[in-house]
N, C-alpha and C positions, 0 to 999 in steps of 0.2 A: 452783713447783709438786713437787708431791711423783715421787717417784720411782717407779717401776711394777714395779721392785724392793718398796719396800715395800708399795707396796698388792697386791700379788702376797703376800707375805708373810703378811698383813690375812688374806684371802679364805682360805689355808692352814688356816692358825688356825682359822678360823671355821667353813668345810668337816671340819675334820679333828673340831671338835668333841666328836662323839659319842664322838670315841676316847679324847680327855682323861674325858669325864666315867665313859667305863668304867678308864680309869687312875685318875685320879685324885676324882671324883666321892663314892666310898668314904671318902678323908682328908678331904674335903672337909664332907663331911656328918659324921664322928666330928670335929672342928673344932669345930662348933656342940652337942655334946652336950659337950665336956673345956670352954667358956669360956661366957662367962658371958651370958648368955641374954636380959638386955636390952638386950643389943648388937649378934645376931645378924650383920647387914651390916656396921656396922665391921669384926670381927674376920673373915669374908670376904673382906671387900677388904685389907684389913691381910697375909690370909695370901697373895693373887692380887700383892700387890703386892711383897714376899719375890720369890715365884719370878718374875714378871718380871726382877725384878734381879738373879736366877741367870741366864733367861735370857740377856738382857744380859752380864751378863758373859761367858758360854762362848762371845756371837758375838763378843766383840770381842777374844776370846783365836786362836779360828781362825783369825780373819780378821786379826791384826794380824802373826802367822807366816806363815799364806797370802800374805798381799798383794805379803810385804816378799822372799818366791821368787818368785813369781810375775812379779815387774815385771822382772826377770833373767832371767826363763825364757817367752815367751811357746807358747809348749807349755805348759806346765805351769796357764796360765791359761785356755787352751782345757781341757784332760784336767778341770778342776775346775768347768765350763761344763757339760762334757758328766757327770759324775757328777750335780751339779746336777737336770740332766734323766734323767737315770735315778733317781736317789734318788725324785723325782715321780712317776715308774709305777709304781715300790714301793708307793708311800704310796698308791698311788689301791687297790693291788691290797690291800693290809693295808686299807681303810677298806670295803671291797669284800667283806673276810676267804676272799680267792680263795686268797688260802695263808700259810704263814707268809714272807713273803715282808721281815719286817725282826724278826723275833725270835730269831733270832742276833744282829744287831746289840744287843739289847737284855739279851743274858745276858750278851755283851761287855762293855756296859757296866757290864753287875751286877757281871761280877766284878773287873771292874778300876779302878771306881768306890766301886758304889752298897756295896756289902758294908763300907766302911770309911767312909761319908759317915752311913752310919744309925746309927751307933753314938754319934755325936753328940749323938741322937734326948733322950737321960736329961740330960742340962745343957738341954734345951729344957723338958720335963715339971716341973708341968702347966702350961700354956697358959695364965694367968692376967693380962694383960698386951696392949694390942695388939703392944709392939716383941717379945714372944715369937709372936706370932701373925704378924709377918711374918721373924722368927727361921724357924719352921716352916714358913710358905712358903719361904724361900732354902733349907734343905735338901729340901723332898723337890723340889724344883723341876730334883732332878740325881737325880731317879728316874731311871732305865734308859726313853725312850717313843722309840721309833721316827719318829713323828710331828717332836720336839724335835730327833732326830738330823736327821732331813731337812733339815729348815729349815737347822740350821746348814751344810749343804751349801749353801746358795743365801748364809748368810752369810759361807763361803769365800770364794766368789767374790766377794764388795766389795770396792772399792778402798783400803779399810784400816778400823782398829779400828773406828774412831766409825761409819763403815755398816753395820758389822758389826753393834757393839750396836744401830741402831736398826733392822734389818731380822729380829732377832731381840723387839723391843721389839713393835711392828705383826706380829709373830707371835702373841706376849704377849696383845696387846688384841684379837685375833682369835680369842682365846678364854675370854675375861673376860665375855661373854653370858653365855655353857652354864655356866662356874663357877660363875659368883657364883648364879645361879639354882637348884645344885645342893648349895652353901653355905647358900639360908636353904630347901631341902628340897621345890622344886618337881619333879616328876614327868614336868606332860608333851613338854617338852622334850631328856628324857631317852627315852622308848620315838618320838618322833617321830625323833631324828636316828639311834634303834639299828635304824628298821623297816630289813626288806630293802631294799625300793624303793629308801628314805630313801641307802643306801650302796654303795648301784650308780652311780644319780643323780649321788649326790657324788664318789665312787671314779673312776666315767666324766669329770667334768674334770679332775682331777687327770692321771690319762693323759693325756686331749688335749693338757692345755697341757702335760703333761712331753714328750712325741713334738715337741709345738713348739719345748722348747729343743733338744732334739736336734735339730731340724734345724738351727738356727738356728748352735749350737755345729759342727755337722757338716760346711756352707758353707763358716764361718770355715775350716776346716780346712783343709777341699781349696784357697778360694785365699788 
């Protein structure tokens, strides 16, 4: 039986696909312009596999560190659970575009990580092979993204590094349909997911789920 956390991570990626298109759609589209025109799907798949690989590595890293300390501190484990619920609500507001709820986190990621990693881009270009497309995706998997960072808070609440990696894998799989369609030039999904009413509906789902997680974590804290 699949862990409900993995299913939730997949749904989060699927619901947040509109944001993924906004953040990475241009990158995926430019990838097609810079690669072999006869194999657009293969290059797009390779790019997204690389992106998923970076997500999994990050998930394993944060889960491995947090689980080590959480097993020794019950309060820390509950704090991580509360953090997951809080970030879920922030993601919902972010997707609904009701406020810059996660821009501060993206700015922090840009300063601490992205401005250094982007320099590696010169070793990958031009993208003239599938391994290079995968490496390109792996690099851009570290692009500062509030949605990804929020998914990582779920990975942090995992019991071990392996489960943390799986959380991020399922999250990545949820984003695949939108990202693959963008890589192939489709615009219908982009317009649908970024429609104001669609953003409100999808964001509301995440907010209510975040509230549910907070209730569960609070109940454990009280009892």
